[in-house]
C-alpha positions in Angstrom: -6.2 -1.1 -18.5 -4.7 0.4 -15.3 -8.2 0.4 -13.8 -8.2 -3.4 -13.9 -5.2 -3.6 -11.5 -6.0 -5.0 -8.1 -4.3 -7.0 -5.4 -5.1 -9.0 -2.3 -2.7 -10.1 0.4 -3.9 -13.6 1.0 -1.2 -14.5 3.7 1.2 -12.2 5.4 4.2 -14.4 6.0 6.8 -12.0 7.6 8.6 -8.8 7.8 12.2 -8.7 6.4 13.0 -5.1 7.3 11.4 -1.8 8.2 12.4 1.8 7.3 12.3 4.9 9.6 9.2 6.0 7.6 7.3 2.8 8.6 7.5 1.1 5.2 8.3 -2.6 5.5 9.9 -5.1 3.2 7.6 -8.1 3.5 7.2 -11.7 2.3 3.5 -12.2 1.5 1.3 -14.5 -0.6 -0.4 -12.0 -3.0 -3.2 -12.4 -5.6 -2.6 -9.9 -8.4 -5.7 -8.9 -10.5 -7.6 -12.0 -9.3 -5.0 -14.5 -10.4 -3.7 -17.4 -8.3 -1.6 -16.1 -5.5 2.2 -16.0 -5.7 4.9 -15.4 -3.2 5.9 -11.7 -3.2 8.8 -9.7 -1.7 8.4 -6.0 -1.8 8.1 -2.8 0.3 4.7 -1.8 1.6 3.4 1.4 3.2 2.1 1.0 6.8 -1.5 0.9 5.5 -0.7 -1.5 2.6 -2.3 0.9 0.1 1.1 1.8 -1.6 3.9 -0.5 -2.6 7.4 -0.4 -4.0 8.9 -2.5 -6.7 9.2 -6.1 -5.9 9.5 -9.7 -7.1 6.9 -12.4 -7.3 7.6 -16.1 -7.6 6.0 -19.5 -7.5 6.4 -21.9 -4.6 9.0 -23.8 -6.5 11.0 -20.6 -7.2 10.7 -19.6 -3.6 12.1 -23.0 -2.5 15.0 -22.7 -4.9 15.7 -19.2 -3.6 15.7 -20.6 0.0 18.2 -23.2 -1.1 20.5 -20.6 -2.7 20.3 -18.4 0.4 21.2 -21.5 2.5 24.5 -21.7 0.7 25.6 -18.1 1.8 28.4 -18.1 4.3 28.9 -15.6 7.0 
């Protein structure tokens, strides 16, 4: 089953942060195992061959998250 795992970064949207080791937390549009792409926030190694834990969401979920973030006060 693990051999069927694949991913393709369809669109690199932006970098949220970067560690001293070069890993970056990024927002990307990612297709997992050939499925329709979803928005994805997670850490990636500099060569994008390794990844950390993250979260994937639909466009509607991303829009809702953006609205929630917009309510945060300084």
